[in-house]
LUMDREN-116533 format. One line per 5 residues: their letters; for each residue z, x, y negated of C-alpha. Coordinates in nm, 3 decimals. Layout:
<figus>
A> Z/X/Y  ...
</figus>
This chain:
<figus>
MFMKW> 0.000/0.000/0.000  -0.083/0.120/-0.346  0.142/0.071/-0.645  0.166/-0.287/-0.764  0.236/-0.250/-1.136
ALEVR> 0.131/-0.025/-1.422  0.185/-0.022/-1.798  -0.076/0.148/-2.015  0.037/0.374/-2.299  -0.205/0.505/-2.559
LPGSA> -0.184/0.875/-2.645  -0.277/1.041/-2.978  -0.610/1.214/-3.032  -0.554/1.589/-3.034  -0.455/1.785/-2.724
PQQRA> -0.121/1.913/-2.866  -0.032/1.561/-2.979  -0.120/1.424/-2.635  0.101/1.679/-2.461  0.395/1.595/-2.688
ALLEV> 0.339/1.223/-2.639  0.313/1.265/-2.262  0.665/1.405/-2.251  0.783/1.104/-2.452  0.616/0.873/-2.199
WESAD> 0.795/1.053/-1.916  1.127/1.041/-2.102  1.085/0.671/-2.181  1.016/0.587/-1.819  1.306/0.800/-1.700
AALGD> 1.546/0.630/-1.944  1.437/0.279/-1.846  1.360/0.317/-1.476  1.564/0.619/-1.366  1.630/0.609/-0.993
RSAWF> 1.616/0.230/-0.975  1.246/0.222/-0.894  0.977/0.436/-0.733  0.761/0.534/-1.029  0.549/0.807/-1.181
VSRQP> 0.335/0.870/-1.488  -0.039/0.927/-1.454  -0.319/1.000/-1.702  -0.652/0.832/-1.645  -0.966/1.041/-1.701
DADAA> -1.184/0.744/-1.604  -1.027/0.516/-1.868  -1.094/0.753/-2.154  -1.301/1.071/-2.148  -1.035/1.253/-2.350
GRVSR> -0.750/1.143/-2.124  -0.592/0.933/-2.399  -0.462/0.664/-2.163  -0.143/0.720/-1.966  0.008/0.476/-1.719
ICCVE> 0.365/0.426/-1.612  0.315/0.324/-1.250  0.567/0.143/-1.029  0.534/0.085/-0.657  0.710/-0.250/-0.709
PPSDS> 0.706/-0.454/-1.034  1.022/-0.392/-1.239  1.242/-0.682/-1.349  1.183/-0.848/-1.685  1.493/-0.683/-1.829
ITTQL> 1.384/-0.335/-1.718  1.033/-0.397/-1.851  1.182/-0.497/-2.186  1.395/-0.182/-2.189  1.088/0.027/-2.108
LEELG> 0.894/-0.125/-2.398  1.189/-0.061/-2.629  1.212/0.303/-2.517  0.841/0.352/-2.585  0.861/0.180/-2.922
ARGLQ> 1.160/0.389/-3.027  0.950/0.700/-2.966  0.658/0.566/-3.167  0.437/0.507/-2.864  0.191/0.219/-2.841
SGAVN> 0.204/0.031/-2.512  -0.096/-0.159/-2.384  -0.173/-0.398/-2.105  0.033/-0.453/-1.792  -0.180/-0.437/-1.479
QQPQG> -0.046/-0.609/-1.168  -0.313/-0.456/-0.942  -0.391/-0.112/-1.086  -0.627/0.136/-0.929  -0.432/0.365/-0.700
ILQSA> -0.376/0.731/-0.775  -0.628/0.959/-0.599  -0.853/0.668/-0.500  -1.148/0.876/-0.623  -1.050/1.179/-0.416
GFTGS> -1.249/1.086/-0.107  -0.982/0.937/0.120  -0.903/0.595/0.262  -0.708/0.444/0.553  -0.408/0.223/0.621
AFGTR> -0.151/0.493/0.536  -0.328/0.649/0.239  -0.187/0.428/-0.037  0.168/0.443/0.094  0.153/0.821/0.137
VDRLF> 0.021/0.879/-0.214  0.276/0.644/-0.370  0.556/0.821/-0.185  0.424/1.166/-0.271  0.392/1.097/-0.643
SDARP> 0.720/0.908/-0.675  0.897/1.191/-0.490  0.728/1.434/-0.731  0.874/1.258/-1.036  1.179/1.488/-1.085
VLLGL> 0.962/1.798/-1.041  0.701/1.678/-1.288  0.955/1.561/-1.545  1.115/1.906/-1.535  0.778/2.076/-1.576
ARDIA> 0.683/1.844/-1.861  1.004/1.941/-2.040  0.938/2.311/-1.984  0.583/2.280/-2.114  0.687/2.093/-2.430
GASPE> 0.852/2.400/-2.582  0.618/2.662/-2.440  0.355/2.875/-2.611  -0.007/2.827/-2.496  0.018/3.133/-2.271
ERYVI> 0.354/3.020/-2.127  0.209/2.675/-2.064  -0.075/2.823/-1.860  0.169/3.030/-1.656  0.380/2.721/-1.579
HAGLL> 0.073/2.534/-1.458  -0.043/2.839/-1.260  0.297/2.846/-1.092  0.237/2.493/-0.965  -0.100/2.592/-0.816
VAHAS> 0.049/2.903/-0.656  0.333/2.694/-0.510  0.072/2.456/-0.369  -0.127/2.738/-0.209  0.188/2.894/-0.064
AAAEN> 0.322/2.568/0.078  -0.015/2.477/0.227  -0.041/2.820/0.391  0.313/2.840/0.525  0.298/2.490/0.674
SELLE> -0.045/2.530/0.831  -0.134/2.506/1.198  -0.307/2.840/1.152  0.035/3.006/1.149  0.167/2.792/1.433
HSLLS> -0.115/2.917/1.656  -0.099/3.277/1.525  -0.453/3.262/1.393  -0.336/3.421/1.068  -0.036/3.608/0.937
RKRAV> 0.167/3.435/0.665  0.044/3.680/0.403  -0.322/3.641/0.501  -0.286/3.261/0.506  -0.139/3.260/0.155
ELRLF> -0.413/3.496/0.040  -0.690/3.268/0.166  -0.530/2.957/0.014  -0.511/3.135/-0.321  -0.877/3.229/-0.292
SLQSH> -0.960/2.868/-0.203  -0.894/2.768/-0.564  -1.228/2.935/-0.636  -1.390/2.651/-0.442  -1.271/2.396/-0.697
LQGLL> -1.410/2.614/-0.975  -1.753/2.595/-0.811  -1.757/2.223/-0.888  -1.762/2.307/-1.258  -2.007/2.597/-1.232
AAVAD> -2.250/2.376/-1.041  -2.234/2.112/-1.314  -2.280/2.322/-1.629  -2.604/2.472/-1.755  -2.462/2.803/-1.877
HKRVL> -2.208/2.900/-1.613  -2.219/3.266/-1.720  -2.087/3.171/-2.063  -1.808/2.970/-1.899  -1.707/3.265/-1.683
VSFKT> -1.705/3.499/-1.983  -1.473/3.265/-2.173  -1.247/3.232/-1.868  -1.233/3.611/-1.829  -1.133/3.654/-2.194
AYELI> -0.856/3.396/-2.165  -0.739/3.542/-1.832  -0.684/3.885/-1.983  -0.412/3.741/-2.210  -0.204/3.615/-1.917
SDAIK> -0.322/3.834/-1.630  0.007/4.022/-1.585  0.208/3.702/-1.552  -0.042/3.539/-1.313  -0.060/3.853/-1.100
GLVMD> 0.319/3.848/-1.084  0.308/3.493/-0.944  0.051/3.598/-0.686  0.249/3.905/-0.579  0.561/3.691/-0.535
ALSGL> 0.365/3.443/-0.324  0.219/3.715/-0.101  0.567/3.868/-0.060  0.724/3.534/0.029  0.928/3.527/-0.293
VSRQG> 0.778/3.206/-0.434  1.045/2.948/-0.520  1.125/2.717/-0.229  1.213/2.442/-0.474  0.995/2.224/-0.694
WFALE> 0.639/2.161/-0.582  0.668/2.398/-0.285  0.955/2.194/-0.139  0.779/1.866/-0.211  0.457/1.971/-0.041
TAHLP> 0.646/2.123/0.252  0.821/1.789/0.303  0.498/1.588/0.302  0.239/1.812/0.471  0.342/1.760/0.836
AVRRE> 0.336/1.381/0.793  0.002/1.392/0.612  -0.144/1.599/0.895  -0.014/1.350/1.154  -0.163/1.060/0.960
FAAGD> -0.503/1.228/0.955  -0.476/1.303/1.326  -0.393/0.940/1.401  -0.672/0.808/1.183  -0.425/0.640/0.946
IKVAT> -0.570/0.847/0.663  -0.945/0.894/0.680  -1.205/1.094/0.496  -1.421/0.851/0.302  -1.663/1.103/0.153
AGFEG> -1.775/1.449/0.252  -1.725/1.597/-0.095  -1.446/1.852/-0.135  -1.263/1.623/-0.378  -1.348/1.366/-0.642
LDMPG> -1.188/1.520/-0.948  -1.480/1.734/-1.064  -1.645/1.704/-1.403  -1.811/1.364/-1.468  -2.163/1.358/-1.335
SEPVL> -2.122/1.639/-1.083  -2.218/1.569/-0.725  -1.964/1.617/-0.445  -2.036/1.923/-0.236  -1.964/1.967/0.131
PSQRF> -1.699/2.234/0.195  -1.925/2.424/0.432  -2.198/2.431/0.166  -1.954/2.615/-0.060  -1.937/2.882/0.212
ASADE> -2.308/2.966/0.230  -2.345/3.089/0.583  -2.589/3.195/0.848  -2.665/2.945/1.122  -2.445/3.118/1.379
YRDAL> -2.138/3.034/1.168  -2.232/2.676/1.087  -2.071/2.504/1.386  -1.747/2.695/1.341  -1.734/2.606/0.972
RYFLH> -1.804/2.241/1.050  -1.516/2.238/1.293  -1.276/2.422/1.064  -1.360/2.250/0.735  -1.471/1.903/0.842
QTADF> -1.305/1.816/1.171  -0.945/1.941/1.160  -0.642/1.748/1.035  -0.497/2.072/0.900  -0.776/2.129/0.649
QAFRL> -0.797/1.763/0.546  -0.422/1.759/0.476  -0.477/2.065/0.258  -0.762/1.883/0.079  -0.542/1.584/0.002
LSSAA> -0.255/1.797/-0.128  -0.503/2.002/-0.334  -0.626/1.685/-0.500  -0.265/1.584/-0.564  -0.184/1.921/-0.724
YQVSF> -0.491/1.897/-0.947  -0.399/1.541/-1.048  -0.036/1.615/-1.135  -0.138/1.912/-1.350  -0.349/1.665/-1.547
DIGLS> -0.060/1.415/-1.555  0.167/1.665/-1.731  -0.082/1.772/-1.993  -0.344/2.010/-1.856  -0.701/1.920/-1.948
IQERY> -0.967/1.910/-1.678  -1.137/2.214/-1.831  -0.807/2.405/-1.838  -0.751/2.320/-1.474  -1.079/2.487/-1.384
FLCYA> -0.976/2.788/-1.588  -0.649/2.819/-1.396  -0.833/2.796/-1.066  -1.036/3.091/-1.192  -0.724/3.273/-1.314
VSRAA> -0.525/3.239/-0.992  -0.815/3.330/-0.763  -0.906/3.621/-0.994  -0.544/3.740/-0.986  -0.558/3.725/-0.606
QDVTG> -0.859/3.957/-0.620  -0.685/4.194/-0.860  -0.366/4.210/-0.654  -0.518/4.237/-0.306  -0.838/4.427/-0.384
VTLVE> -1.023/4.172/-0.170  -1.352/4.050/-0.315  -1.466/3.690/-0.294  -1.738/3.791/-0.050  -1.476/3.951/0.175
ALDRV> -1.253/3.644/0.141  -1.540/3.420/0.253  -1.601/3.651/0.548  -1.236/3.607/0.645  -1.271/3.229/0.625
REVAI> -1.562/3.253/0.865  -1.359/3.477/1.098  -1.073/3.226/1.104  -1.318/2.940/1.155  -1.476/3.116/1.453
ASREA> -1.138/3.205/1.606  -1.003/2.853/1.565  -1.321/2.700/1.708  -1.312/2.929/2.010  -0.944/2.852/2.072
DCLVR> -1.000/2.482/1.994  -0.628/2.463/1.920  -0.620/2.276/1.589  -0.562/1.901/1.588  -0.894/1.726/1.535
LPESL> -0.971/1.417/1.333  -1.041/1.106/1.543  -1.385/1.090/1.381  -1.591/1.375/1.245  -1.710/1.373/0.885
PLRHE> -2.069/1.262/0.828  -2.275/1.576/0.785  -2.617/1.425/0.722  -2.620/1.555/0.362  -2.606/1.919/0.470
</figus>
């Protein structure tokens, strides 16, 4: 089941104003709803190209008195509330998943994430631009670390913990490809990303080194994802969450076409079957896909623009290159090696139905 109630809140025009207002939305919801309801705050890129619409989402409709208190909290902070929607679109409905357990899992994941996201929103509010990027990068690194350390690849000794974390960090490059495929001058984009990365490279490399050494915080997003990943994997294995589209995820720039994961790993024919198995047919990878989409969405929910999210995918994967000395070509070779080994062992839990591959 998806959430049953949402209140729209309009955000100001400029990015700094939006970030400040977002914290006020979070604080208003926390003051009115607290722990009495399963709720979260989400921005809607589809409702407004600039992300100027935020929603306070509740799994169950709040009482009239709580709704009144919520409106008063918003008004006291100078925020303009909009329509109440009794059947809002669910979070991550555009991310390429469906199934009987999908809505319930996403609602539970995002409502459980509320304390983590509220804390991050507070940290971001008083941060410099560089500090803000590092906070968001920390969330992505925590996601990569949790996904690696809770993967079947470790359970079956197909990878060491360090190598698994390394490959998950490099996987952020795959999301970046969605942007590069959609823009005309991708070289200019990469130059601008490189310039911005140089200002925060030391801090991002520090996050990566901690992750590779196992020193990443076990709290916050890491703990949240660790708690949900095994259940998400079981739900994929049982067919309770299904892959609706073959695209890597549905949060790319407007107008970009979804790309099959194995197409992002351009490969000779002898590797194709192994990549299909590894990237399209295993519950482990699909659980990682879903949690990746969730991590990208929550970064947007607490103030990161879509363009900035692509930049941080570049920054973290670039930092992984700088720290490990492994090139992207070598990282892709390692993905193929793991795919071949896992296919030969046939030890990973498969999806009940394979993804449609007719677009390849």
